[in-house]
C-alpha positions as CSV (number, residue, x, y, z in Angstrom):
1,M,-0.2,-0.3,0.5
2,K,1.3,3.5,-0.7
3,F,1.1,6.0,1.8
4,I,0.3,9.8,1.0
5,S,2.6,12.6,2.8
6,V,2.2,15.9,3.2
7,A,4.9,18.0,4.3
8,I,4.0,21.8,5.7
9,D,6.7,23.9,6.8
10,G,7.0,27.5,7.9
11,P,8.0,29.9,10.7
12,V,6.7,30.1,14.2
13,G,3.3,31.4,14.8
14,A,2.0,30.8,11.0
15,G,-1.2,28.5,11.9
16,K,0.6,25.0,11.0
17,S,-0.2,22.9,13.5
18,T,-3.9,23.7,14.2
19,A,-4.4,23.9,10.8
20,A,-2.2,20.7,9.6
21,R,-4.3,18.9,12.6
22,E,-7.4,19.9,11.6
23,C,-6.6,19.1,7.9
24,A,-5.4,15.7,8.6
25,K,-8.6,14.9,10.6
26,R,-10.8,16.1,7.7
27,L,-8.7,13.5,5.5
28,G,-8.5,10.8,7.9
29,F,-4.5,10.9,7.9
30,V,-2.4,10.6,11.1
31,Y,-1.2,14.0,12.1
32,C,2.3,14.8,13.5
33,D,3.4,17.7,15.0
34,T,7.6,17.5,14.7
35,G,8.2,20.6,16.7
36,A,6.7,18.7,19.6
37,L,10.1,16.4,19.6
38,Y,12.0,19.2,19.7
39,R,10.0,21.0,22.4
40,A,10.3,18.2,24.2
41,V,13.8,17.8,24.3
42,G,14.0,22.0,25.2
43,L,11.7,20.7,28.2
44,Y,14.3,18.6,29.5
45,C,17.2,20.9,29.2
46,V,15.5,23.5,31.5
47,R,14.1,21.1,33.8
48,N,17.8,20.1,34.0
49,G,19.8,23.0,34.3
50,L,21.2,22.7,30.7
51,D,22.0,25.3,28.6
52,P,19.9,24.7,25.0
53,K,22.4,27.1,23.0
54,D,25.5,24.8,23.9
55,P,25.4,22.0,21.4
56,S,27.9,19.5,23.5
57,E,24.8,19.9,26.7
58,A,22.0,19.7,24.2
59,A,23.9,16.8,22.0
60,G,24.7,14.9,25.5
61,C,21.3,14.8,26.6
62,M,19.8,12.8,23.8
63,G,21.3,9.5,25.3
64,K,19.4,10.3,28.6
65,I,15.7,11.1,27.0
66,K,13.7,9.0,25.3
67,V,11.0,10.9,23.5
68,D,7.7,9.4,21.8
69,I,4.7,10.8,20.0
70,S,1.2,8.5,20.4
71,L,-2.1,9.2,19.6
72,V,-4.9,9.5,22.5
73,D,-8.5,9.3,21.3
74,G,-7.2,10.8,18.1
75,V,-5.2,13.5,19.4
76,Q,-1.4,13.7,19.5
77,H,0.5,13.4,22.7
78,V,3.9,14.1,23.9
79,F,5.9,11.6,26.0
80,L,9.6,12.6,27.7
81,N,10.7,9.3,29.3
82,G,7.3,7.9,30.0
83,E,5.9,11.5,31.3
84,D,3.0,13.3,29.0
85,V,4.5,16.7,28.7
86,S,2.0,17.7,25.9
87,E,1.2,20.9,27.9
88,D,4.4,21.8,29.8
89,I,6.0,21.8,26.0
90,R,3.8,24.8,25.0
91,L,5.3,27.3,27.3
92,P,7.1,30.5,25.7
93,E,10.6,29.6,27.6
94,I,10.4,26.2,26.2
95,S,9.7,28.2,22.3
96,M,13.2,29.2,22.5
97,A,14.9,26.4,24.3
98,A,13.3,24.2,21.2
99,S,14.8,26.3,18.2
100,A,18.2,26.6,20.4
101,V,18.4,22.3,20.2
102,S,16.6,22.1,17.1
103,A,19.8,23.8,15.6
104,V,22.1,20.8,17.0
105,A,22.9,18.1,14.5
106,E,22.7,15.0,16.8
107,V,19.4,16.3,18.3
108,R,17.7,16.5,14.6
109,K,19.8,13.3,14.1
110,A,17.9,11.6,17.0
111,L,14.7,12.6,15.9
112,L,14.8,12.1,12.3
113,G,14.2,8.4,12.7
114,I,10.9,8.9,14.5
115,Q,9.7,11.4,12.2
116,R,10.0,9.1,9.1
117,E,8.8,6.1,10.5
118,I,5.5,7.6,10.9
119,A,5.4,8.5,7.3
120,E,6.3,5.2,6.3
121,N,3.5,3.2,8.3
122,N,0.7,5.9,7.4
123,N,-1.0,8.2,5.6
124,V,0.7,11.4,7.4
125,V,0.2,15.2,7.8
126,M,3.6,16.5,9.3
127,D,4.4,20.1,10.1
128,G,7.6,21.5,11.2
129,R,10.6,23.6,10.1
130,D,12.4,21.2,7.2
131,I,9.9,18.4,6.7
132,G,9.5,19.0,2.9
133,T,13.3,19.9,2.6
134,V,15.4,17.1,4.9
135,V,12.8,14.7,6.8
136,L,10.6,13.8,3.9
137,P,12.0,15.2,0.6
138,N,9.9,12.9,-1.6
139,A,6.6,13.7,0.1
140,D,3.7,13.9,-2.0
141,V,2.6,17.2,-1.2
142,K,4.4,20.1,0.0
143,I,3.5,23.2,1.5
144,F,5.2,26.2,2.9
145,L,2.5,27.9,5.6
146,T,3.4,31.7,6.3
147,A,1.8,34.9,7.4
148,K,2.9,38.3,8.2
149,P,5.1,38.3,11.1
150,E,2.7,41.1,13.2
151,I,-0.4,38.8,12.1
152,R,1.8,35.6,13.6
153,A,2.6,37.3,16.6
154,E,-1.0,38.6,17.2
155,R,-2.5,34.8,17.0
156,R,0.3,33.9,19.0
157,Y,-0.4,36.2,21.8
158,S,-3.8,35.7,22.1
159,E,-3.2,32.0,21.9
160,L,-1.0,32.8,25.1
161,K,-3.4,35.0,26.9
162,K,-6.0,32.5,26.4
163,K,-3.7,30.1,28.4
164,G,-3.6,32.8,31.1
165,V,0.5,33.5,30.3
166,D,1.3,36.8,31.6
167,T,3.3,38.1,28.3
168,T,2.7,41.4,26.2
169,F,2.1,41.8,22.5
170,E,5.5,43.5,21.9
171,E,7.2,40.6,23.7
172,V,5.6,38.1,21.4
173,L,6.5,39.9,18.1
174,S,10.2,39.9,19.5
175,D,10.4,36.2,20.5
176,L,9.0,35.6,17.2
177,N,11.3,37.7,15.1
178,E,14.3,35.9,17.3
179,R,13.1,32.6,16.6
180,D,12.5,33.6,12.7
181,Y,16.0,34.6,12.4
182,N,17.4,31.4,14.2
183,D,15.3,28.9,12.2
184,S,16.7,30.7,9.1
185,H,20.3,31.6,9.8
186,R,20.9,27.8,11.8
187,A,23.5,25.9,9.7
188,E,21.8,22.4,10.4
189,A,18.6,22.2,8.3
190,P,17.6,25.9,8.3
191,L,13.6,27.0,7.6
192,K,13.1,27.7,3.9
193,Q,10.6,26.9,1.4
194,A,11.3,23.6,-0.6
195,D,12.0,24.3,-4.6
196,D,8.5,22.3,-5.2
197,A,6.6,23.5,-2.2
198,V,3.1,25.4,-2.5
199,L,3.8,28.4,-0.8
200,A,0.4,29.3,1.3
201,D,0.0,33.0,2.8
202,T,-3.0,33.0,5.3
203,S,-2.2,36.4,6.3
204,G,-6.3,37.9,5.5
205,L,-7.5,34.3,6.3
206,D,-9.4,33.0,9.2
207,F,-9.1,29.3,10.5
208,E,-11.5,27.6,8.2
209,Q,-10.0,29.4,5.3
210,S,-6.9,28.3,6.3
211,V,-8.1,24.6,6.6
212,E,-9.7,25.2,3.4
213,L,-6.7,26.4,1.5
214,I,-4.5,23.7,2.8
215,C,-7.0,21.0,2.2
216,G,-8.1,22.2,-1.4
217,I,-4.2,21.7,-2.2
218,V,-3.8,18.4,-0.8
219,E,-6.7,17.5,-2.9
220,E,-5.2,18.8,-6.0
221,R,-2.4,17.0,-5.6
222,R,-4.1,13.8,-4.5
223,N,-5.7,13.6,-8.0
224,V,-2.5,13.7,-10.0
225,L,-0.9,11.0,-8.0
């Protein structure tokens, strides 16, 4: 059986995870948020007093942790050494730690197998920073999802406020710009649009319109596979 893989890349706050998750649900595909894997590694570093920006410390922790993704009632959960950390990895400070550890080659290599195994055994919608360029270079459908920085920051700010996180729009925008720079300028698998990816800008779209855009691209591509 030939499984279909959909790779969605793009910067932080572009709405990849929420839109990709809903698109996967409508298509009947498995959803995989690869950024959650790096967040789990970043969480381990923060909890254990390790510097996620220090390549040797980030790489060294990989032998001490086990990161797994499991579907619970159709929803992705992330486990760190057996603990469900799906909520903890979404804290703002973990976002920056995730960005730092994702630049470490040893960390990316350790997590690569998990991601590819999911795609080999399922119809999958997978989102991240380097899915179409590195993780699944032969994906059937590649989409680069983006939006203007200010719009992405406003979305993330609203999301954090709903969770009760004490922050400001200016802080969120500053962190987002820093994350964008780090992700696109790192030496190891930098964020960039794959040559054969469809560019999807959701700046002027609401959630439902963004989902319809992604699903439309996938369905159009499936018709020619």
